[in-house]
MDTraj code that builds the backbone (N, CA, C; nanometers):
import mdtraj as md
import numpy as np

residues = "MET GLN THR GLN THR PRO SER ASP ARG SER ARG ALA GLY ALA SER HIS ASP ALA GLY SER GLY LEU LEU SER LEU LEU ILE PRO ALA VAL GLY GLY GLN GLY GLY GLY VAL LEU SER GLU TRP ILE VAL GLU ALA ALA ALA LEU ASP GLY TYR ARG ALA HIS GLY THR SER ILE PRO GLY VAL ALA GLN ARG THR GLY SER THR THR TYR TYR VAL GLU LEU LEU ALA ASP ARG ALA ALA THR GLU ASP PRO ALA PHE SER LEU TYR PRO VAL PRO GLY ALA LEU ASP VAL LEU LEU ALA PRO GLU TYR LEU GLU VAL ALA ARG MET ILE GLU ALA GLY PHE VAL SER PRO GLY ARG THR THR VAL VAL CYS SER THR HIS ARG LEU TYR THR ILE HIS GLU LYS THR ALA THR GLY ARG ALA ILE TYR PRO ARG GLU ARG LEU ASP ALA LEU ALA ARG ALA SER ALA ARG ARG LEU ILE ALA PHE ASP ALA LEU ALA LEU ALA ARG GLU ARG SER THR GLU VAL ASN ALA VAL LEU LEU GLY ALA LEU ALA GLY SER GLY ALA LEU PRO ILE THR MET GLU ALA TYR ARG LYS ALA ILE GLU SER ARG GLY VAL ALA VAL ALA SER ASN LEU LYS GLY PRO PRO ILE".split()
xyz = np.array([
    [-3.6997, 4.0995, -1.7275],
    [-3.6679, 3.9492, -1.7363],
    [-3.7248, 3.8864, -1.6087],
    [-3.8078, 3.7793, -1.6382],
    [-3.8726, 3.7126, -1.5136],
    [-3.7981, 3.5918, -1.4769],
    [-3.7873, 3.5564, -1.3548],
    [-3.7390, 3.4217, -1.3063],
    [-3.8166, 3.3515, -1.2397],
    [-3.8096, 3.2075, -1.2298],
    [-3.8891, 3.1171, -1.1580],
    [-3.8173, 3.0359, -1.0594],
    [-3.8766, 3.0129, -0.9446],
    [-3.8151, 2.9258, -0.8431],
    [-3.8506, 2.7780, -0.8896],
    [-3.7873, 2.6681, -0.8162],
    [-3.8227, 2.5457, -0.8457],
    [-3.9743, 2.4952, -0.8516],
    [-4.0515, 2.5498, -0.7554],
    [-4.1806, 2.5191, -0.7365],
    [-4.2621, 2.5963, -0.8440],
    [-4.2156, 2.7128, -0.8823],
    [-4.3010, 2.7831, -0.9950],
    [-4.2795, 2.6909, -1.1150],
    [-4.1399, 2.6555, -1.1501],
    [-4.1174, 2.5773, -1.2745],
    [-4.1776, 2.4466, -1.2646],
    [-4.1987, 2.3737, -1.1509],
    [-4.2677, 2.2550, -1.1558],
    [-4.4154, 2.2692, -1.1916],
    [-4.4718, 2.3854, -1.1609],
    [-4.6024, 2.4022, -1.1991],
    [-4.6283, 2.4474, -1.3406],
    [-4.5288, 2.5117, -1.3877],
    [-4.5035, 2.5579, -1.5251],
    [-4.4458, 2.4561, -1.6264],
    [-4.3920, 2.3522, -1.5613],
    [-4.3082, 2.2589, -1.6580],
    [-4.3769, 2.1904, -1.7807],
    [-4.5132, 2.1839, -1.7836],
    [-4.5805, 2.1186, -1.8990],
    [-4.5654, 2.2334, -2.0089],
    [-4.5891, 2.3595, -1.9701],
    [-4.6028, 2.4707, -2.0784],
    [-4.4465, 2.4952, -2.1312],
    [-4.3520, 2.4783, -2.0307],
    [-4.2159, 2.4873, -2.0766],
    [-4.1707, 2.3834, -2.1804],
    [-4.2056, 2.2638, -2.1583],
    [-4.1761, 2.1582, -2.2554],
    [-4.2479, 2.1637, -2.3710],
    [-4.3813, 2.2072, -2.3690],
    [-4.4624, 2.2178, -2.4864],
    [-4.4177, 2.3158, -2.5889],
    [-4.3344, 2.3921, -2.5707],
    [-4.2920, 2.4950, -2.6783],
    [-4.2599, 2.6453, -2.6319],
    [-4.2027, 2.6674, -2.5133],
    [-4.1712, 2.7835, -2.4720],
    [-4.0574, 2.8505, -2.5538],
    [-3.9844, 2.7662, -2.6279],
    [-3.8754, 2.8180, -2.6884],
    [-3.7473, 2.8216, -2.6112],
    [-3.7534, 2.7870, -2.4835],
    [-3.6389, 2.7991, -2.3895],
    [-3.5374, 2.6744, -2.4127],
    [-3.4133, 2.6929, -2.4240],
    [-3.3179, 2.5766, -2.4184],
    [-3.2472, 2.5866, -2.2970],
    [-3.2153, 2.4695, -2.2286],
    [-3.1594, 2.4560, -2.1050],
    [-3.0225, 2.3886, -2.0974],
    [-2.9226, 2.4483, -2.0267],
    [-2.7753, 2.3746, -2.0216],
    [-2.7317, 2.3815, -1.8893],
    [-2.6845, 2.2621, -1.8448],
    [-2.6412, 2.2440, -1.7081],
    [-2.4765, 2.2123, -1.7181],
    [-2.3982, 2.2896, -1.6316],
    [-2.2612, 2.2545, -1.6124],
    [-2.2288, 2.2199, -1.4657],
    [-2.2183, 2.0765, -1.4532],
    [-2.1752, 2.0428, -1.3067],
    [-2.0263, 2.0358, -1.3095],
    [-1.9659, 2.1432, -1.2589],
    [-1.8276, 2.1600, -1.2541],
    [-1.7579, 2.1247, -1.1284],
    [-1.6350, 2.0533, -1.1348],
    [-1.5600, 2.0456, -1.0258],
    [-1.4655, 2.1578, -1.0042],
    [-1.4464, 2.1987, -0.8834],
    [-1.3833, 2.3174, -0.8561],
    [-1.2471, 2.3248, -0.9126],
    [-1.2207, 2.4442, -0.9785],
    [-1.0868, 2.4763, -1.0339],
    [-1.0879, 2.4427, -1.1840],
    [-1.2018, 2.4098, -1.2438],
    [-1.2155, 2.3735, -1.3754],
    [-1.2557, 2.4877, -1.4645],
    [-1.2942, 2.5932, -1.4093],
    [-1.3458, 2.7189, -1.4865],
    [-1.4917, 2.6996, -1.5275],
    [-1.5798, 2.6485, -1.4502],
    [-1.7213, 2.6175, -1.4887],
    [-1.7920, 2.7647, -1.4928],
    [-1.7485, 2.8500, -1.4103],
    [-1.8038, 2.9784, -1.3951],
    [-1.7702, 3.0599, -1.5192],
    [-1.6466, 3.0564, -1.5659],
    [-1.6165, 3.1262, -1.6821],
    [-1.6870, 3.0653, -1.8160],
    [-1.6943, 2.9353, -1.8160],
    [-1.7601, 2.8651, -1.9073],
    [-1.8990, 2.9224, -1.9340],
    [-1.9807, 2.9076, -1.8232],
    [-2.1153, 2.9633, -1.8233],
    [-2.1208, 3.1024, -1.8718],
    [-2.0292, 3.1911, -1.8316],
    [-2.0345, 3.3230, -1.8654],
    [-2.0072, 3.3464, -2.0106],
    [-1.9070, 3.2678, -2.0717],
    [-1.8890, 3.2543, -2.2161],
    [-2.0146, 3.2295, -2.2781],
    [-2.0916, 3.1320, -2.2395],
    [-2.2128, 3.0900, -2.3088],
    [-2.3188, 3.1905, -2.3217],
    [-2.3396, 3.2612, -2.1937],
    [-2.4410, 3.3600, -2.1888],
    [-2.3949, 3.4923, -2.2639],
    [-2.2745, 3.5155, -2.2723],
    [-2.2249, 3.6305, -2.3473],
    [-2.2352, 3.6011, -2.5035],
    [-2.2022, 3.4812, -2.5375],
    [-2.2162, 3.4519, -2.6799],
    [-2.3652, 3.4421, -2.7290],
    [-2.4541, 3.4128, -2.6432],
    [-2.5868, 3.4043, -2.6746],
    [-2.6261, 3.5540, -2.6918],
    [-2.5925, 3.6345, -2.6114],
    [-2.6237, 3.7979, -2.6175],
    [-2.5660, 3.8503, -2.7463],
    [-2.4562, 3.8067, -2.7812],
    [-2.3851, 3.8658, -2.9049],
    [-2.4497, 3.8184, -3.0213],
    [-2.5252, 3.7026, -3.0162],
    [-2.5780, 3.6443, -3.1257],
    [-2.7400, 3.7060, -3.1323],
    [-2.7728, 3.7864, -3.0383],
    [-2.9087, 3.8255, -3.0161],
    [-3.0025, 3.7534, -2.9603],
    [-2.9655, 3.6523, -2.8920],
    [-3.0508, 3.5746, -2.8052],
    [-3.0496, 3.6153, -2.6611],
    [-3.1705, 3.6025, -2.5916],
    [-3.1813, 3.6427, -2.4510],
    [-3.1525, 3.5129, -2.3622],
    [-3.0670, 3.5345, -2.2762],
    [-3.0045, 3.4200, -2.1897],
    [-2.9815, 3.4627, -2.0517],
    [-3.0014, 3.3698, -1.9644],
    [-2.9795, 3.3896, -1.8157],
    [-2.8990, 3.2740, -1.7539],
    [-2.7994, 3.3011, -1.6692],
    [-2.7177, 3.2164, -1.6032],
    [-2.7328, 3.2282, -1.4461],
    [-2.7289, 3.1139, -1.3786],
    [-2.7127, 3.1071, -1.2391],
    [-2.6220, 3.0016, -1.1984],
    [-2.5675, 3.0325, -1.0785],
    [-2.4698, 2.9215, -1.0089],
    [-2.5345, 2.8694, -0.8886],
    [-2.4979, 2.7352, -0.8628],
    [-2.5658, 2.6723, -0.7418],
    [-2.4600, 2.5970, -0.6606],
    [-2.4062, 2.6668, -0.5601],
    [-2.2978, 2.5984, -0.4784],
    [-2.3435, 2.4483, -0.4369],
    [-2.2593, 2.3658, -0.4302],
    [-2.3003, 2.2221, -0.3961],
    [-2.2084, 2.1815, -0.2777],
    [-2.2063, 2.0503, -0.2378],
    [-2.1382, 2.0016, -0.1213],
    [-1.9920, 1.9855, -0.1889],
    [-1.8875, 2.0095, -0.1002],
    [-1.7500, 2.0034, -0.1410],
    [-1.7089, 1.8532, -0.1823],
    [-1.6640, 1.8324, -0.3009],
    [-1.6115, 1.7157, -0.3564],
    [-1.4692, 1.7577, -0.4325],
    [-1.3774, 1.6698, -0.3796],
    [-1.2396, 1.7071, -0.4400],
    [-1.2095, 1.8557, -0.4036],
    [-1.2067, 1.9379, -0.4975],
    [-1.1815, 2.0820, -0.4438],
    [-1.3126, 2.1710, -0.4595],
    [-1.4201, 2.1109, -0.4500],
    [-1.5464, 2.1740, -0.4511],
    [-1.6305, 2.1604, -0.5659],
    [-1.7617, 2.1603, -0.5646],
    [-1.8452, 2.1255, -0.6753],
    [-1.9519, 2.2371, -0.6911],
    [-1.9710, 2.2972, -0.7921],
    [-2.0690, 2.3972, -0.8174],
    [-2.1469, 2.3698, -0.9449],
    [-2.2751, 2.3793, -0.9461],
    [-2.3498, 2.3650, -1.0774],
    [-2.3984, 2.5131, -1.1243],
    [-2.3548, 2.5127, -1.2560],
    [-2.4003, 2.6359, -1.3301],
    [-2.5125, 2.5990, -1.4179],
    [-2.6115, 2.6889, -1.4381],
    [-2.7224, 2.6544, -1.5066],
    [-2.7520, 2.7741, -1.6104],
    [-2.7822, 2.7605, -1.7350],
    [-2.8160, 2.8569, -1.8309],
    [-2.9255, 2.8236, -1.9173],
    [-3.0171, 2.9254, -1.9288],
    [-3.1277, 2.9112, -2.0048],
    [-3.1102, 3.0109, -2.1342],
    [-3.1648, 2.9698, -2.2486],
    [-3.1643, 3.0685, -2.3573],
    [-3.2945, 3.0602, -2.4354],
    [-3.3311, 3.1748, -2.4750],
    [-3.4794, 3.1764, -2.5494],
    [-3.4288, 3.1801, -2.6992],
    [-3.4732, 3.0601, -2.7634],
    [-3.4179, 3.0387, -2.8956],
    [-3.4826, 3.1079, -2.9959],
    [-3.5947, 3.1831, -2.9694],
    [-3.6887, 3.2725, -3.0653],
    [-3.6231, 3.4222, -3.0562],
    [-3.5374, 3.4601, -3.1422],
    [-3.4840, 3.5986, -3.1255],
    [-3.5952, 3.7031, -3.1537],
    [-3.7032, 3.6572, -3.2279],
    [-3.8118, 3.7522, -3.2546],
    [-3.9223, 3.7656, -3.1518],
    [-3.9111, 3.6928, -3.0548],
    [-4.0233, 3.6882, -2.9403],
    [-4.0239, 3.8347, -2.8775],
    [-4.1439, 3.8657, -2.8619],
    [-4.1586, 4.0090, -2.8046],
    [-4.1916, 4.0099, -2.6526],
    [-4.2233, 3.9003, -2.5936],
    [-4.2449, 3.8895, -2.4502],
    [-4.1170, 3.8514, -2.3743],
    [-4.0908, 3.9020, -2.2657],
    [-3.9802, 3.8635, -2.1882],
    [-3.9967, 3.7175, -2.1309],
    [-3.9065, 3.6201, -2.1453],
    [-3.9313, 3.4714, -2.1084],
    [-3.9227, 3.4771, -1.9552],
    [-3.9875, 3.3643, -1.8966],
    [-3.9794, 3.3397, -1.7551],
    [-3.8658, 3.2503, -1.7261],
    [-3.7397, 3.3032, -1.6977],
    [-3.6250, 3.2040, -1.6760],
    [-3.6468, 3.1447, -1.5533],
    [-3.5835, 3.0213, -1.5504],
    [-3.5781, 2.9440, -1.4089],
    [-3.4283, 2.9648, -1.3524],
    [-3.4394, 2.9554, -1.2208],
    [-3.3111, 2.9592, -1.1411],
    [-3.2549, 2.8381, -1.1559],
    [-3.3184, 2.7221, -1.1625],
    [-3.2769, 2.5805, -1.1449],
    [-3.3225, 2.5098, -1.2488],
    [-3.2333, 2.3996, -1.2913],
    [-3.2955, 2.2861, -1.3985],
    [-3.4090, 2.2162, -1.3439],
    [-3.4749, 2.1576, -1.4263],
    [-3.5779, 2.0691, -1.3842],
    [-3.5509, 1.9220, -1.4486],
    [-3.5602, 1.8350, -1.3463],
    [-3.5271, 1.6886, -1.3951],
    [-3.5968, 1.6469, -1.5133],
    [-3.5347, 1.5835, -1.6172],
    [-3.6042, 1.5363, -1.7349],
    [-3.6282, 1.6375, -1.8395],
    [-3.6067, 1.7650, -1.8139],
    [-3.6317, 1.8687, -1.9034],
    [-3.5006, 1.9355, -1.9433],
    [-3.3881, 1.8711, -1.9443],
    [-3.2706, 1.9438, -1.9783],
    [-3.2157, 1.9179, -2.1187],
    [-3.1877, 2.0172, -2.2032],
    [-3.1498, 2.0071, -2.3426],
    [-2.9954, 1.9693, -2.3527],
    [-2.9117, 2.0252, -2.2611],
    [-2.7691, 2.0039, -2.2861],
    [-2.7010, 1.9777, -2.1475],
    [-2.6262, 1.8878, -2.1223],
    [-2.5389, 1.8598, -1.9998],
    [-2.4065, 1.8832, -2.0587],
    [-2.3359, 1.9707, -1.9988],
    [-2.1910, 1.9968, -2.0409],
    [-2.0981, 1.9836, -1.9185],
    [-2.0268, 1.8583, -1.9176],
    [-1.9625, 1.8089, -1.7965],
    [-1.8084, 1.8137, -1.8145],
    [-1.7349, 1.8858, -1.7292],
    [-1.5881, 1.8949, -1.7504],
    [-1.5217, 1.7590, -1.6885],
    [-1.5932, 1.6619, -1.6386],
    [-1.5373, 1.5434, -1.5584],
    [-1.6399, 1.4492, -1.5798],
    [-1.5889, 1.3144, -1.5942],
    [-1.6874, 1.2147, -1.6240],
    [-1.7742, 1.1644, -1.5159],
    [-1.7312, 1.1617, -1.3889],
    [-1.8252, 1.1190, -1.2865],
    [-1.9383, 1.2157, -1.2670],
    [-1.9214, 1.3466, -1.2988],
    [-2.0265, 1.4339, -1.2929],
    [-2.1439, 1.4007, -1.3716],
    [-2.1062, 1.3412, -1.4892],
    [-2.2235, 1.2887, -1.5820],
    [-2.3163, 1.1981, -1.5030],
    [-2.2430, 1.1037, -1.4359],
    [-2.3190, 1.0000, -1.3641],
    [-2.4003, 1.0666, -1.2352],
    [-2.3376, 1.1663, -1.1820],
    [-2.4195, 1.2479, -1.0791],
    [-2.5481, 1.3025, -1.1327],
    [-2.5358, 1.3631, -1.2514],
    [-2.6525, 1.4337, -1.3052],
    [-2.7553, 1.3400, -1.3500],
    [-2.7115, 1.2284, -1.4127],
    [-2.8015, 1.1154, -1.4488],
    [-2.8831, 1.0592, -1.3261],
    [-2.7934, 1.0390, -1.2080],
    [-2.8705, 0.9934, -1.0912],
    [-2.9620, 1.0770, -1.0416],
    [-2.9307, 1.2166, -1.0512],
    [-3.0304, 1.3287, -0.9950],
    [-3.1547, 1.3377, -1.0969],
    [-3.1605, 1.2679, -1.1911],
    [-3.2710, 1.2764, -1.3017],
    [-3.2758, 1.3780, -1.4014],
    [-3.1626, 1.4540, -1.4223],
    [-3.1634, 1.5608, -1.5055],
    [-3.1454, 1.5295, -1.6520],
    [-3.0800, 1.4252, -1.6941],
    [-3.0586, 1.3745, -1.8254],
    [-3.1677, 1.2813, -1.8652],
    [-3.2196, 1.3078, -1.9830],
    [-3.3242, 1.2243, -2.0326],
    [-3.2931, 1.1839, -2.1860],
    [-3.3027, 1.0555, -2.2028],
    [-3.2684, 0.9741, -2.3327],
    [-3.3546, 1.0414, -2.4485],
    [-3.4595, 1.1004, -2.4301],
    [-3.5375, 1.1528, -2.5357],
    [-3.5126, 1.2918, -2.5572],
    [-3.4193, 1.3559, -2.4869],
    [-3.4029, 1.4977, -2.4973],
    [-3.2642, 1.5515, -2.4844],
    [-3.1977, 1.5010, -2.3940],
    [-3.0624, 1.5624, -2.3436],
    [-2.9346, 1.5271, -2.4328],
    [-2.8716, 1.6287, -2.4869],
    [-2.7272, 1.6030, -2.5463],
    [-2.6258, 1.6230, -2.4360],
    [-2.5397, 1.5209, -2.4093],
    [-2.4346, 1.5288, -2.3129],
    [-2.3031, 1.5532, -2.3933],
    [-2.2418, 1.6559, -2.3627],
    [-2.1057, 1.6967, -2.4120],
    [-2.0151, 1.6750, -2.2853],
    [-1.9142, 1.5958, -2.2846],
    [-1.8381, 1.5718, -2.1465],
    [-1.7002, 1.5228, -2.1877],
    [-1.6131, 1.5615, -2.0891],
    [-1.4807, 1.4962, -2.0847],
    [-1.4836, 1.3724, -2.0066],
    [-1.4073, 1.2820, -2.0773],
    [-1.3915, 1.1469, -2.0098],
    [-1.2906, 1.1238, -1.9082],
    [-1.2019, 1.2273, -1.8773],
    [-1.1006, 1.2148, -1.7839],
    [-1.1634, 1.2202, -1.6511],
    [-1.0994, 1.1646, -1.5414],
    [-1.1460, 1.1574, -1.4007],
    [-1.0469, 1.2435, -1.3151],
    [-1.1307, 1.2993, -1.2186],
    [-1.0568, 1.3744, -1.0868],
    [-1.1328, 1.2761, -0.9752],
    [-1.0520, 1.1913, -0.9165],
    [-1.0953, 1.1030, -0.8186],
    [-1.1556, 1.1721, -0.6963],
    [-1.2630, 1.1256, -0.6489],
    [-1.3351, 1.1679, -0.5351],
    [-1.2595, 1.1361, -0.4194],
    [-1.2759, 1.1982, -0.2916],
    [-1.2204, 1.1708, -0.1736],
    [-1.2277, 1.0120, -0.1227],
    [-1.3532, 0.9670, -0.1431],
    [-1.3781, 0.8405, -0.1198],
    [-1.2882, 0.7499, -0.1958],
    [-1.2823, 0.7720, -0.3276],
    [-1.1936, 0.6749, -0.4310],
    [-1.0490, 0.6974, -0.3929],
    [-1.0015, 0.8033, -0.3386],
    [-0.8572, 0.8143, -0.2992],
    [-0.8328, 0.7400, -0.1694],
    [-0.9380, 0.7478, -0.0751],
    [-0.8998, 0.6985, 0.0617],
    [-0.9522, 0.5628, 0.0987],
    [-1.0430, 0.5174, 0.0292],
    [-1.1022, 0.3819, 0.0535],
    [-1.0173, 0.2710, 0.0197],
    [-1.0119, 0.1619, 0.0935],
    [-0.9209, 0.0510, 0.0446],
    [-0.9987, -0.0427, -0.0353],
    [-0.9244, -0.1165, -0.1143],
    [-0.9919, -0.2143, -0.2050],
    [-1.0232, -0.1460, -0.3384],
    [-1.1080, -0.1982, -0.4075],
    [-1.1567, -0.1327, -0.5473],
    [-1.2712, -0.0236, -0.5311],
    [-1.2098, 0.0941, -0.5010],
    [-1.3103, 0.2122, -0.4802],
    [-1.3225, 0.2965, -0.6084],
    [-1.2449, 0.2649, -0.7022],
    [-1.2558, 0.3603, -0.8220],
    [-1.3741, 0.3228, -0.9052],
    [-1.4587, 0.4209, -0.9491],
    [-1.5828, 0.3822, -1.0130],
    [-1.5366, 0.3267, -1.1534],
    [-1.6020, 0.2071, -1.1885],
    [-1.5486, 0.1461, -1.3160],
    [-1.5745, 0.2312, -1.4362],
    [-1.4882, 0.2507, -1.5187],
    [-1.4973, 0.3257, -1.6459],
    [-1.6117, 0.2651, -1.7360],
    [-1.6141, 0.1410, -1.7433],
    [-1.7068, 0.0799, -1.8347],
    [-1.8553, 0.0951, -1.7915],
    [-1.8657, 0.1158, -1.6513],
    [-2.0079, 0.1449, -1.6005],
    [-2.0412, 0.2939, -1.6343],
    [-1.9515, 0.3857, -1.6330],
    [-1.9806, 0.5193, -1.6710],
    [-2.0055, 0.5250, -1.8232],
    [-1.9316, 0.4531, -1.9032],
    [-1.9594, 0.4443, -2.0379],
    [-2.0980, 0.4019, -2.0704],
    [-2.1365, 0.2915, -2.0086],
    [-2.2702, 0.2442, -2.0506],
    [-2.3821, 0.3259, -1.9886],
    [-2.3451, 0.3911, -1.8723],
    [-2.4693, 0.4854, -1.8184],
    [-2.4778, 0.5949, -1.9164],
    [-2.3674, 0.6677, -1.9553],
    [-2.3845, 0.7724, -2.0407],
    [-2.4497, 0.7405, -2.1693],
    [-2.4050, 0.6371, -2.2420],
    [-2.4744, 0.6078, -2.3584],
    [-2.6251, 0.5582, -2.3492],
    [-2.6580, 0.5054, -2.2303],
    [-2.7895, 0.4660, -2.2297],
    [-2.8792, 0.5830, -2.1710],
    [-2.8168, 0.6754, -2.1128],
    [-2.9106, 0.7858, -2.0627],
    [-2.9406, 0.9162, -2.1449],
    [-2.8394, 0.9258, -2.2461],
    [-2.8341, 1.0519, -2.3427],
    [-2.9014, 1.0262, -2.4688],
    [-2.9696, 1.1370, -2.5164],
    [-3.0225, 1.1261, -2.6375],
    [-2.8931, 1.1406, -2.7566],
    [-2.7996, 1.2028, -2.7239],
    [-2.6821, 1.2255, -2.8060],
    [-2.5707, 1.2373, -2.7142],
    [-2.4522, 1.1566, -2.7306],
    [-2.3429, 1.1592, -2.6417],
    [-2.2126, 1.2067, -2.7290],
    [-2.1383, 1.3051, -2.6859],
    [-2.0194, 1.3585, -2.7330],
    [-1.9235, 1.3450, -2.6194],
    [-1.8332, 1.2342, -2.6168],
    [-1.7510, 1.2199, -2.4961],
    [-1.6177, 1.1974, -2.5383],
    [-1.5167, 1.2738, -2.4837],
    [-1.3659, 1.2559, -2.5281],
    [-1.2800, 1.3142, -2.4159],
    [-1.1595, 1.2965, -2.4171],
    [-1.0762, 1.3382, -2.3054],
    [-1.0334, 1.4885, -2.3451],
    [-1.1084, 1.5736, -2.2722],
    [-1.0853, 1.7285, -2.2812],
    [-0.9485, 1.7617, -2.2258],
    [-0.9258, 1.6848, -2.1120],
    [-0.7907, 1.7313, -2.0480],
    [-0.6741, 1.7065, -2.1408],
    [-0.6797, 1.5871, -2.1948],
    [-0.5611, 1.5526, -2.2919],
    [-0.5566, 1.6508, -2.4153],
    [-0.6718, 1.6834, -2.4605],
    [-0.6766, 1.7892, -2.5683],
    [-0.6349, 1.9245, -2.5266],
    [-0.6731, 1.9618, -2.3992],
    [-0.6334, 2.0939, -2.3594],
    [-0.4789, 2.1082, -2.3332],
    [-0.4165, 2.0074, -2.2806],
    [-0.2774, 1.9971, -2.2695],
    [-0.1964, 1.9982, -2.4046],
    [-0.2539, 1.9282, -2.5076],
    [-0.2024, 1.9268, -2.6522],
    [-0.1972, 2.0720, -2.6916],
    [-0.3099, 2.1337, -2.6785],
    [-0.3324, 2.2676, -2.7363],
    [-0.2840, 2.3929, -2.6400],
    [-0.2183, 2.3619, -2.5266],
    [-0.1818, 2.4558, -2.4282],
    [-0.2943, 2.5479, -2.3847],
    [-0.4041, 2.4956, -2.3537],
    [-0.5186, 2.5633, -2.3190],
    [-0.5817, 2.5090, -2.1925],
    [-0.7048, 2.5365, -2.1548],
    [-0.7760, 2.4806, -2.0426],
    [-0.8974, 2.3873, -2.1006],
    [-0.9372, 2.3113, -2.0039],
    [-1.0676, 2.2261, -2.0352],
    [-1.1751, 2.2969, -2.0616],
    [-1.2018, 2.4031, -1.9866],
    [-1.3375, 2.4673, -2.0257],
    [-1.3431, 2.5369, -2.1563],
    [-1.2108, 2.5766, -2.2156],
    [-1.2069, 2.6248, -2.3469],
    [-1.2303, 2.5160, -2.4539],
    [-1.1860, 2.4022, -2.4283],
    [-1.2124, 2.2887, -2.5244],
    [-1.3388, 2.2408, -2.5251],
    [-1.4202, 2.2435, -2.3946],
    [-1.5523, 2.2032, -2.3770],
    [-1.6412, 2.3032, -2.4589],
    [-1.5966, 2.4308, -2.4524],
    [-1.6889, 2.5465, -2.5360],
    [-1.6723, 2.5123, -2.6653],
    [-1.5613, 2.4781, -2.7320],
    [-1.5322, 2.4324, -2.8649],
    [-1.6311, 2.3135, -2.8945],
    [-1.6333, 2.2109, -2.8216],
    [-1.7104, 2.1066, -2.8379],
    [-1.8537, 2.1219, -2.8404],
    [-1.9145, 2.2164, -2.7473],
    [-2.0264, 2.2617, -2.7454],
    [-2.0729, 2.3343, -2.8815],
    [-1.9857, 2.4191, -2.9245],
    [-2.0137, 2.5051, -3.0535],
    [-2.0296, 2.4045, -3.1565],
    [-1.9458, 2.2961, -3.1794],
    [-1.9325, 2.2162, -3.2834],
    [-2.0552, 2.1126, -3.2914],
    [-2.1145, 2.0968, -3.1630],
    [-2.2248, 2.0080, -3.1532],
    [-2.3359, 2.0615, -3.2162],
    [-2.3581, 2.1922, -3.2227],
    [-2.4853, 2.2507, -3.2756],
    [-2.6035, 2.2386, -3.1788],
    [-2.5820, 2.1864, -3.0443],
    [-2.6889, 2.1895, -2.9534],
    [-2.7531, 2.3037, -2.9204],
    [-2.6758, 2.4226, -2.9354],
    [-2.7404, 2.5533, -2.9086],
    [-2.7224, 2.6322, -3.0387],
    [-2.8223, 2.7222, -3.0839],
    [-2.8154, 2.7950, -3.1811],
    [-2.7142, 2.9079, -3.2033],
    [-2.6185, 2.9023, -3.1403],
    [-2.5113, 3.0098, -3.1243],
    [-2.3934, 2.9889, -3.2180],
    [-2.3649, 3.0816, -3.2960],
    [-2.2650, 3.0685, -3.3968],
    [-2.1115, 3.0553, -3.3340],
    [-2.0212, 2.9986, -3.4141],
    [-1.8773, 2.9901, -3.3526],
    [-1.8236, 3.1183, -3.3453],
    [-1.8539, 3.2161, -3.4321],
    [-1.8066, 3.3505, -3.4202],
    [-1.8434, 3.4131, -3.2894],
    [-1.9677, 3.3993, -3.2493],
    [-2.0161, 3.4500, -3.1217],
    [-1.9413, 3.3923, -3.0008],
    [-1.9077, 3.2686, -3.0028],
    [-1.8357, 3.1999, -2.8959],
    [-1.6941, 3.2615, -2.8992],
    [-1.6295, 3.2848, -3.0130],
    [-1.5071, 3.3349, -3.0013],
    [-1.5026, 3.4768, -2.9611],
    [-1.6057, 3.5611, -3.0025],
    [-1.6087, 3.6962, -2.9582],
    [-1.6415, 3.6958, -2.7943],
    [-1.7014, 3.6101, -2.7540],
    [-1.7371, 3.6009, -2.5985],
    [-1.6060, 3.5914, -2.5353],
    [-1.5195, 3.4984, -2.5844],
    [-1.3881, 3.4815, -2.5211],
    [-1.3011, 3.6039, -2.5292],
    [-1.3161, 3.6788, -2.6446],
    [-1.2362, 3.7948, -2.6571],
    [-1.2826, 3.9126, -2.5793],
    [-1.4114, 3.9129, -2.5489],
    [-1.4754, 4.0194, -2.4660],
    [-1.4318, 4.0104, -2.3188],
    [-1.3874, 3.9083, -2.2651],
    [-1.3409, 3.8924, -2.1434],
    [-1.2046, 3.9421, -2.1227],
    [-1.1279, 3.9403, -2.2217],
    [-0.9952, 3.9882, -2.2238],
    [-0.8943, 3.9334, -2.1254],
    [-0.9198, 3.8054, -2.0925],
    [-0.8444, 3.7173, -2.0039],
    [-0.7854, 3.6043, -2.0821],
    [-0.6516, 3.5779, -2.0947],
    [-0.5875, 3.4606, -2.1681],
    [-0.6536, 3.4300, -2.2840],
    [-0.6863, 3.5484, -2.3596],
    [-0.7567, 3.5367, -2.4944],
    [-0.6972, 3.4362, -2.5899],
    [-0.5641, 3.4546, -2.6196],
    [-0.4912, 3.3660, -2.7045],
    [-0.5113, 3.2227, -2.6854],
    [-0.4794, 3.2005, -2.5311],
    [-0.4923, 3.0560, -2.4952],
    [-0.6211, 3.0013, -2.5190],
    [-0.7270, 3.0719, -2.4676],
    [-0.8605, 3.0182, -2.4601],
    [-0.9019, 3.0015, -2.6066],
    [-0.8738, 3.0858, -2.6991],
    [-0.9072, 3.0732, -2.8479],
    [-0.8573, 2.9374, -2.8999],
    [-0.7601, 2.8770, -2.8411],
    [-0.7259, 2.7426, -2.8942],
    [-0.8053, 2.6266, -2.8660],
    [-0.9085, 2.6484, -2.7711],
    [-1.0241, 2.5537, -2.7520],
    [-1.1098, 2.5274, -2.8824],
    [-1.1847, 2.6328, -2.9315],
    [-1.2709, 2.6062, -3.0504],
    [-1.1799, 2.6227, -3.1746],
    [-1.2264, 2.5541, -3.2715],
    [-1.3264, 2.4528, -3.2911],
    [-1.2516, 2.3070, -3.2611],
    [-1.3451, 2.2099, -3.2163],
    [-1.2923, 2.0813, -3.1949],
    [-1.2525, 2.0183, -3.3346],
])
top = md.Topology()
chain = top.add_chain()
for i, resn in enumerate(residues, 1):
    res = top.add_residue(resn, chain, resSeq=i)
    for name in ("N", "CA", "C"):
        top.add_atom(name, md.element.get_by_symbol(name[0]), res)
traj = md.Trajectory(xyz[None], top)
């Protein structure tokens, strides 16, 4: 398996977009929401379905209880004979799926240039975990919900937005399990629902609870 650095990928970006068969997914997770487990489920599900996939995590600046970005690439062609050159980092404008456990994280990734209206499917929860600035600043510091709605609609090729926290509480499960179900139901990646279920089972942790996430 080959990997590429950001500079490598910048030079190879044109060929990547032109038909390398690689699909990319980014999870901008707030600390404590299980983003790492979510990315591991996706990579494991891809492998169970016969796809080659690669995942990395990128620690970020602490916001709320910490923010980490998880990145996954998947080779959509199961019959390919050559090993793909996976990237360690996402490329702005070349992202296929943004899977966000919190609504403001969608805006962060849009501001960073990762989301493209011609390419990116955004699957996200609309609930909020307020930033330190929103909690401590005087006056109207809460980021307006209507601006988040408008930004997400204008920036994504396809938007699937819902309150995953409320649904998780209703099903006695976690947000990451609900988001996995939403990703599976979206069809944005060529992974079967059965493979997602088996990925949850293979970890052997809170299996019964996590299986309440899929399907949406």
